[in-house]
N, C-alpha and C positions, 0 to 999 in steps of 0.2 A: 514390452508390455508391463512388466513388473516395475520398471523405472517410472513409467507414466503413472502407475497406480501410487507409487511412493510420492511422486511430485504432487499429485492431486491431494493426497492425504496431508502433505506438508502445507500446501496452499490453503486448504480448508481450515487447518489448525491456525495458521497465521491470520486468516480472515476472522475466525472466532476471537482470537486475541485482540485484533484491532477493533472489532465491534465492542468488546468489553472495555477497551481503553477509551473509546468514544463515549460510552455511557458514563465512565468515571469522570471524564473531562466535562461532560454536560452537567453532571451533578455538582462538580466543583464550581463551575461557572455560576450555576443557579444559587449556590450557597453564599456567595459574596454579597453581603448587604450592610456593610459597616457604614456608620454615619460619621465616625471620627475621620478627619481629613488625612491624618497620617496613615491610618489603617486603610483608608480608601485609596490613597496613592499606591500603597504596597499591593493592594488587591488588583488594581488596574494593571500594574506591571505583571503580576502573576497571570492575570487574564490574557494579556497579550501573548505570553509564553504558551499558555494552554491553547489559545486559539491557533497559534502556529503549529503546535503539536497536532491539533485536530485537523487542520488543513492537510498536513503531511499524511496523516492516517487516512483521510478521505481519498487522497490521490492514490495511495497504495491499495486501498480497498477497490477502487475502480480498476486498477491494473490487474489485481488478482481475479476479480470477477470476469474481466475480459479474457484472461488466460484460461479460466475454467470453461468459458464459452468456446474458446478455440479447441480445448481438449474434447468437448462434446462434438464439435464439428470435424474432429480428426485433423485439425490444422495446427495443433500445438507443436512447437519446435521448428515450424517453418516461418521464415521472415515474412511479415505482412507486406513488406515493401518490394523485395526482389524475389521472394519465393525460395531462396536458398535455405539449407538447413542451418539452424542456430546450433552452435557447438554445445556439447554436453557441459564443457567447462563454463561457458557463459550462462547456461541454464542453472548450473550449480550455484552461481553467484547471484543471478537475477532470474529466479524461476518464473517470473511473470513477464519477462521482456518479450515484446513482439518483434524485435529487430535483431538481425545478425550484427556482428561487430562493425562491419563496414557501413551498413545502413544507419546504425546508431550514431556513428560518427557524423554522418551527413545530417542527421536530424538534431544533433548535439544540443 
């Protein structure tokens, strides 16, 4: 039970961190208004990187929120595919994973 509480706390902290990152990315994207062609080209390259970071953060946010829902339902740590337990070691690395190692390989 303590392990679950610690995992929930860690997931909620990561979610807060990602939300803050998304706000920073949005502010940075909104601030690019250069009219100089050279600056505009650089800003567009930076925007592509920021957008990629934003998409990655959004995906992780969705996975964390889904893990928190599974915690509330008492299903956290159970593979959503086969129902087997997800190992502690796997959850240590990917605390939001919905799959055991075997099913993750199938969904690859």
